[in-house]
C-alpha positions in Angstrom: 110.5 231.7 29.4 110.5 233.9 32.4 107.2 232.5 33.5 108.6 229.0 33.3 111.5 229.9 35.5 109.3 231.6 38.0 107.0 228.6 38.2 110.0 226.3 38.6 111.4 228.4 41.4 108.0 228.4 43.2 107.9 224.7 43.1 111.4 224.3 44.5 110.6 226.7 47.3 107.4 224.6 48.0 109.3 221.4 48.1 111.9 222.9 50.5 109.1 224.1 52.9 107.5 220.6 52.7 110.9 218.9 53.5 111.6 221.3 56.3 108.2 220.7 57.8 108.6 217.0 57.6 112.0 217.2 59.2 110.6 219.4 61.9 107.8 217.0 62.6 110.2 214.1 62.8 112.4 216.1 65.1 109.6 216.9 67.3 108.5 213.2 67.4 112.1 212.1 68.2 112.4 214.8 70.9 109.1 213.7 72.4 110.2 210.1 72.3 113.4 211.0 74.0 111.8 213.0 76.7 109.3 210.3 77.2 112.1 207.7 77.5 114.0 209.8 80.0 110.9 210.4 82.0 110.1 206.7 82.1 113.8 205.8 83.0 113.8 208.4 85.8 110.5 207.1 87.3 111.9 203.6 87.2 115.2 204.6 89.0 113.1 206.5 91.6 110.9 203.4 92.1 113.9 201.1 92.5 115.5 203.5 94.9 112.4 203.7 97.0 112.2 199.9 97.0 115.8 199.7 98.2 115.2 202.3 100.8 112.1 200.5 102.0 114.0 197.2 102.1 116.8 198.9 104.1 114.2 200.4 106.5 112.6 197.0 107.0 116.0 195.4 107.6 116.8 198.1 110.1 113.5 197.6 111.8 113.9 193.9 111.8 117.4 194.2 113.2 116.3 196.6 116.0 113.5 194.2 116.8 116.0 191.4 117.0 118.4 193.4 119.1 115.5 194.4 121.5 114.4 190.8 121.6 118.0 189.6 122.3 118.5 192.3 124.8 115.2 191.5 126.5 116.0 187.7 126.5 119.5 188.5 128.0 118.0 190.7 130.7 115.6 188.0 131.5 118.3 185.4 131.7 120.5 187.6 133.9 117.5 188.3 136.1 116.9 184.5 136.2 120.5 184.0 137.0 120.4 186.5 139.8 117.4 184.8 141.3 119.0 181.4 141.0 122.1 182.6 142.7 120.1 184.2 145.5 118.3 180.9 146.0 121.6 179.2 146.1 122.9 181.6 148.7 119.7 181.1 150.8 120.0 177.3 150.6 123.7 177.4 151.5 122.8 179.6 154.5 120.1 177.2 155.6 122.3 174.2 155.1 124.9 175.9 157.3 122.3 176.4 160.0 121.2 172.8 159.8 124.7 171.6 160.1 125.0 173.6 163.3 121.8 172.1 164.6 123.0 168.6 163.7 126.3 169.2 165.5 124.5 170.6 168.6 122.1 167.6 168.6 125.1 165.1 168.3 126.8 166.9 171.1 123.7 166.6 173.3 123.4 162.9 172.4 127.1 162.4 173.3 126.5 164.2 176.6 123.5 162.0 177.4 125.5 158.8 176.5 128.2 159.9 178.9 125.6 160.6 181.6 124.0 157.2 181.0 127.3 155.6 181.4 127.8 157.4 184.7 124.4 156.3 185.7 125.1 152.7 184.8 128.1 152.8 186.9 126.1 154.4 189.7 123.5 151.7 189.3 126.2 149.0 189.8 127.3 150.8 193.0 123.7 151.2 194.2 123.1 147.5 193.6 126.0 146.7 195.9 124.7 149.1 198.5 121.2 147.6 198.3 122.7 144.2 198.6 124.7 145.3 201.7 121.3 146.7 203.1 119.6 143.4 202.6 122.4 141.5 204.1 122.5 143.9 207.1 118.8 143.4 207.6 119.2 139.7 207.3 121.9 139.7 209.8 119.6 141.3 212.3 117.7 138.0 212.0 114.5 139.6 211.1 112.7 139.7 207.7 109.9 142.1 208.7 108.9 144.6 211.3 106.1 142.3 212.5 108.6 139.7 213.5 110.8 142.2 215.3 107.8 143.4 217.3 107.0 139.9 218.6 110.7 139.1 219.3 111.6 138.7 222.9 114.7 141.0 222.5 115.2 144.2 224.4 112.6 146.8 223.3 115.3 149.4 222.7 117.1 147.1 220.3 113.8 146.2 218.7 113.0 149.9 218.1 116.5 150.5 216.8 116.3 147.5 214.4 113.0 148.6 213.1 114.4 152.1 212.3 117.4 150.5 210.6 115.2 148.1 208.6 112.9 151.0 207.5 115.9 153.1 206.5 117.4 150.3 204.5 114.2 149.6 202.7 113.5 153.3 202.0 117.0 153.9 200.8 117.0 150.9 198.5 113.6 151.7 197.2 114.6 155.3 196.5 117.7 154.5 194.8 116.0 151.9 192.5 113.2 154.3 191.8 115.4 157.2 191.1 117.7 155.2 188.8 114.8 153.6 186.9 113.2 157.0 186.4 116.5 158.5 185.2 117.2 155.7 182.7 113.7 156.0 181.4 114.1 159.7 181.0 117.4 159.2 179.2 116.0 156.6 176.9 113.2 158.9 175.9 115.4 161.9 175.4 117.9 159.8 173.4 115.1 158.5 171.1 113.9 162.0 170.6 117.4 163.3 169.8 118.0 160.4 167.4 114.8 161.2 165.6 115.6 164.9 165.4 119.1 164.2 164.2 117.8 161.8 161.5 115.3 164.4 160.4 117.9 167.2 160.4 120.2 165.0 158.3 117.4 164.2 155.9 116.6 167.9 155.6 120.3 168.7 155.0 120.5 166.0 152.3 117.4 167.5 150.6 118.9 171.0 150.7 122.1 169.6 149.3 120.2 168.0 146.4 118.3 171.2 145.7 121.5 173.2 145.8 123.2 170.8 143.3 120.2 171.1 141.1 120.3 174.9 141.3 124.0 174.9 140.5 123.3 172.8 137.4 120.6 175.2 136.4 122.8 178.1 137.0 125.5 176.6 134.8 123.0 176.1 132.0 121.9 179.7 132.3 125.5 181.0 132.3 126.0 179.0 129.0 122.9 180.6 127.6 123.9 184.1 128.7 127.4 183.5 127.2 125.8 182.7 123.8 123.5 185.8 123.9 126.4 187.9 125.2 129.0 187.3 122.6 129.7 191.0 122.3 131.0 191.0 125.8 133.9 188.8 124.6 135.1 191.9 122.7 137.2 194.4 124.6 134.7 197.1 123.9 132.0 194.9 125.3 134.0 194.1 128.3 134.7 197.7 128.9 131.1 198.6 128.6 130.0 195.9 131.0 132.7 196.7 133.6 131.7 200.4 133.5 128.1 199.5 134.1 129.2 197.3 137.1 131.4 200.1 138.4 128.5 202.6 138.1 126.2 200.3 139.9 128.6 199.9 142.8 129.4 203.6 142.8 125.7 204.4 143.1 125.3 201.9 145.9 128.2 203.3 147.8 126.7 206.8 147.4 123.4 205.6 148.7 125.0 203.8 151.6 127.2 206.8 152.5 124.3 209.1 152.4 122.3 207.1 155.0 125.1 206.2 157.5 124.9 207.6 161.0 128.5 207.5 162.3 127.3 208.5 165.7 126.0 205.0 166.2 129.2 203.3 165.4 130.9 203.8 168.7 134.4 204.9 169.6 136.1 201.6 168.8 135.6 202.0 165.0 137.1 205.5 165.1 140.5 203.8 165.6 140.2 202.0 162.2 142.6 204.6 160.5 145.4 203.4 162.9 145.1 199.8 161.8 147.0 200.0 158.5 149.2 197.0 158.2 147.5 195.3 161.1 144.2 194.0 159.7 143.5 190.2 159.1 142.8 189.0 155.6 139.1 188.4 154.8 139.7 184.9 153.6 142.5 182.3 152.9 143.4 182.0 149.3 145.7 183.3 146.5 145.5 186.8 145.2 144.4 186.6 141.6 144.2 190.3 140.8 145.6 193.2 142.8 144.4 196.7 143.3 145.2 198.9 140.4 146.1 196.2 138.0 144.6 196.4 134.4 141.4 194.7 133.5 140.8 195.8 129.9 143.5 197.4 127.7 144.6 199.6 130.6 141.2 201.5 130.4 139.7 199.8 133.4 141.7 198.9 136.5 140.8 196.8 139.6 139.4 198.9 142.5 140.0 196.1 144.9 141.5 192.6 144.9 140.3 189.2 143.8 141.3 186.3 146.2 140.8 182.8 144.7 139.5 180.3 147.2 137.4 177.1 147.3 133.7 177.5 147.2 132.3 177.7 150.8 135.5 179.0 152.3 134.6 181.3 155.3 134.7 185.1 154.6 135.5 187.0 157.8 135.0 190.6 158.7 138.3 192.5 158.9 137.2 194.7 161.7 134.3 195.5 164.0 131.4 197.2 162.3 127.8 197.3 161.1 126.3 195.6 158.0 125.0 198.3 155.8 124.2 196.1 152.7 123.6 192.4 152.3 122.0 191.5 149.0 122.6 190.9 145.3 124.2 193.5 143.1 124.5 193.0 139.3 128.1 192.3 138.4 129.1 191.6 142.0 126.7 188.9 142.9 125.9 188.3 146.6 127.6 191.3 148.2 128.0 192.4 151.9 129.3 195.8 153.0 130.4 196.6 156.5 130.7 200.1 157.8 133.7 200.6 160.2 133.0 204.3 160.9 135.0 207.4 160.0 134.1 206.9 156.4 135.7 203.4 156.1 133.7 200.6 154.3 134.8 197.1 153.5 133.1 195.2 150.6 132.9 191.4 150.0 131.6 190.2 146.7 130.8 187.1 144.6 129.8 185.2 147.8 128.0 181.9 147.7 126.0 182.8 150.8 125.6 185.7 153.2 125.3 185.0 156.9 124.7 188.5 158.1 121.7 190.7 157.5 121.4 194.5 157.1 121.8 196.3 160.4 123.7 193.5 162.2 126.9 194.2 164.1 130.0 192.1 163.4 133.3 191.7 165.2 136.7 191.3 163.8 137.3 187.7 162.5 133.6 186.8 162.6 132.3 184.8 159.7 130.0 186.9 157.6 129.7 185.0 154.3 131.1 182.1 152.2 133.2 182.4 149.1 131.4 181.7 145.8 131.2 182.7 142.2 127.9 184.6 142.1 127.6 187.5 139.7 128.2 185.2 136.7 131.8 184.5 137.5 133.5 181.5 136.1 135.7 180.7 139.1 135.2 180.7 142.9 136.8 183.8 144.4 136.2 186.7 146.8 136.2 190.2 145.5 137.3 192.6 148.3 137.4 196.4 148.4 138.3 198.9 151.0 136.9 202.4 150.6 137.4 205.7 152.5 134.9 208.3 152.0 133.6 206.5 148.9 137.1 206.2 147.2 138.8 202.9 146.8 142.1 202.4 148.5 144.7 199.6 148.2 143.5 196.9 150.7 146.8 195.1 150.7 148.6 197.9 152.6 146.1 197.3 155.4 146.6 193.7 155.8 149.1 191.9 158.1 152.2 190.6 156.2 152.5 186.9 156.1 
């Protein structure tokens, strides 16, 4: 009986061990499967994240490339716009010179016409005089010096008549010859001037056509720049662009100030400081923006004034001085700067054409440029600044009151 119980107990223990072992094996398998599943899931997530990161990197790279491309294209267009506006300025300047030449030619033609009229009147008088000479000779009863020699008149009278006759003939011949030569010369000169005037007018018409074509091209490029430069429409974009333009002008002023030699300016310019309230306006027009007024959200203010005027309106120097800059400056277009001595500079921007070159001297009221809209401006206006020792000052206080 005891043996049976012992054997039964042994079998139970064996079964328990077997069950435990099976359970352990199953648990191990489940754990292994779980670990394997987790590992596979983790690797899948990492691969997905890497793919996402790579896609982001590619998008960023593509965006950067697009931005660089856009920036490069914009810079190219702005440079092209600058070149176009320079060409327009040059053509406007040439057209202005041709106009002057045409006016001078027409004045010469008018003078020649007046002279010809005077000579025609003179010819009429000379014809009468020649007729009188002939009548006088005829009244002498002689038609030639030969007949006078063989006449039975007093020899003294004969000699006198011969002298009169020769005088009349020479005088008449000289007057006719002189008049004929003068008329021929006037006709030749008039033909030459007519030809030159026609040629000048033709050249002016050609220049005008080219200028119109360039204006159309400039408008097209401005439209393209506007499309590429949509960010400038935002206030932050405007602020950034204005700051760049201001920095460009500030650097230019520093360079100009650094190379100025005031000893060459003469004593007259030293009196500039005493001209406050007496200076003439640089052009005729309406003030669109005054010194100190806000440009963008009170963060940027006008350092000069903007004077609206028709394109081509003369821009005049406010005082005697020397041109220290006459070229294109990004943001200000065709710009001319005049040094008046004692640290005073006057600046004239957005011009259509510049009539004075670097180093030239100008006098108060002398035309130095023409109003325009260069620098990518939408309207025709003159931007004017007055600076003392590099710092902007309110120019309106310096001008004569209306």
